[in-house]
C-alpha positions in Angstrom: -17.9 122.7 152.0 -15.4 124.8 150.1 -18.0 127.5 149.6 -18.6 127.5 153.3 -14.9 127.9 154.1 -14.7 130.8 151.7 -17.8 132.4 153.1 -16.5 132.1 156.6 -13.1 133.5 155.7 -14.7 136.6 154.1 -17.0 137.4 157.0 -14.8 136.1 159.9 -13.5 138.5 162.5 -11.4 135.9 164.4 -7.7 135.2 164.2 -7.8 131.5 163.1 -7.6 131.3 159.3 -8.7 127.6 159.1 -11.5 127.5 161.7 -13.5 130.7 161.7 -14.6 131.6 165.1 -16.2 135.0 165.2 -18.8 135.0 162.4 -22.2 136.5 162.2 -24.5 134.8 161.4 -23.2 131.7 163.2 -25.1 129.4 161.0 -24.0 129.5 157.4 -26.9 129.3 154.9 -24.7 127.8 152.2 -23.6 125.0 154.5 -27.2 124.3 155.5 -28.2 124.2 151.8 -25.4 121.8 151.0 -26.3 119.5 153.9 -30.0 119.5 153.0 -29.2 118.8 149.4 -27.0 115.8 150.4 -30.0 114.2 152.2 -31.5 111.7 149.8 -35.1 112.7 150.6 -36.8 116.1 150.5 -38.4 117.4 153.7 -41.7 119.2 153.6 -43.7 120.9 156.3 -46.2 118.3 157.6 -49.8 119.1 158.1 -50.8 116.2 160.4 -49.0 114.2 163.0 -49.1 111.0 160.8 -47.4 112.9 158.0 -44.6 114.0 160.4 -44.2 110.4 161.6 -44.1 109.1 158.0 -41.5 111.7 157.1 -39.4 110.9 160.1 -39.4 107.2 159.2 -38.3 108.0 155.7 -35.6 110.3 157.0 -34.2 107.6 159.4 -34.3 105.0 156.6 -32.4 107.4 154.3 -29.8 108.1 157.0 -29.3 104.4 157.5 -28.8 103.7 153.8 -26.5 106.7 153.4 -24.2 105.7 156.3 -24.0 102.1 154.9 -23.2 103.2 151.4 -20.4 105.6 152.3 -17.0 104.9 153.6 -17.4 106.1 157.1 -15.8 105.0 160.4 -17.2 102.1 162.4 -18.0 104.5 165.3 -20.0 106.8 163.0 -22.0 103.8 161.7 -22.8 102.6 165.3 -24.0 106.1 166.3 -26.3 106.4 163.2 -27.6 102.9 163.6 -28.3 103.4 167.3 -30.1 106.7 166.6 -32.1 105.1 163.8 -33.1 102.2 166.1 -34.2 104.6 168.8 -36.2 106.6 166.2 -38.0 103.4 165.0 -38.8 102.4 168.6 -40.2 105.8 169.3 -42.3 105.7 166.1 -43.8 102.4 167.1 -45.2 103.8 170.3 
């Protein structure tokens, strides 16, 4: 996150020093890499529909485990658990 703030501060053209507002590219690659590295599973490009479903199931399970193991707010836990539940229901169709 600190790398992202530094990157945004260097390339920002906006006036707010804390929350950069006028950056190009809008999506920071360093922040994307940090978020993807924080996910406890590695995502690969699926070849078949079954592979994509299996990977989505693993991703939802990992999100559920991650939110339970970290000190997050009750509201965040509810949102993640609802989304995981919806994902599992959709996968069972």
